[in-house]
N, C-alpha and C positions, 0 to 999 in steps of 0.2 A: 516520457515515457522513458523509463530506467528499468531496459533489462537485466537482466544479473544469470550469470555464465558461472557455473559452481563445477566441482568434482564430489564424488563419496568423501565424508568424515569431515568435509568446512560447514560453519558457523553458517550457508547462504540463508536458513529458514530463520533466525537471528539480525538478523544483518536487514535482513526485509520489515523487520515484524520494525527496525529500528526506525528504517529509514520515513516508515508512512507514520511513527511516533512522534517523530524530530520534524516531518514537510509540513511547510509553510511557506504562504505568500513573505518575500522584502519589501520593507517600507522603503519608498524611494525616499531619498531629501532633496529637499532646493536649496533654489544656490545660496540661500543665506544659511546654508546647512543646519535648519529648519526641519523636524520630522513631519509629515504629510500625514496627515490621521486621515481617514473617507472614512473609520467605522460600518466599513463594508468586511470584517470577516469572517462573514458567515458565506461567501461566496468562493468559500474554495469548494473542490473536495478530491479523493484522490478515488483511481479507478483500480482497483487489487484485482489482477488476477492471475490465477494459478495455473498452469496444467497439467493433469498427469498424475497430480500428489497422491498420497493415500493419507484414508481418514482419520487416522494419528495427526496431519499433516494439514487440514483442511482442523479438527477441531482448535490447534493450537491459537492457527493465523483465527481463527476465530474470537477463540479466550483473549487472547493477546489484547487484540482491537478492543473490546467488552469493558477486559480491567484499566486500562492504560484510559479508557476516555475517550479513544481518536472512530470507535464505529459509529459515532456522532455522523461525520466525515466523510465516508468508508463506502463502497459499492464491492463489492464481495461477485469474482465470476472467480469458481471453482468446477474446477472441470477434477475427478477421482478416477486415479487409474483403473476402480473396475465401470466410466462408464464407456460406452462404445467409441471407437477411438473413430470414427466415422465424425466424432463430432469432434473430436483436435485436429482433422486433418480441414475439417467442416472451415472450422473456426479460424 
């Protein structure tokens, strides 16, 4: 879980998208410095949640994940600004 806190004018959307693009599992090294390959890269997933974003921001994330091929491993939870406030409180 990586919360991003930002302020107006800072590139928080681009930073969040870049983190998702570059996210992956770290390979372990055995004591003999041999890389352990388990062939299970498909077990990695990202749950991306954005609360109270506008439609433009939601479309930016969807488009960015699709264009960079990371949508296959991303689950999106997008709460839009025009959604009822109670949904954000309950979530």
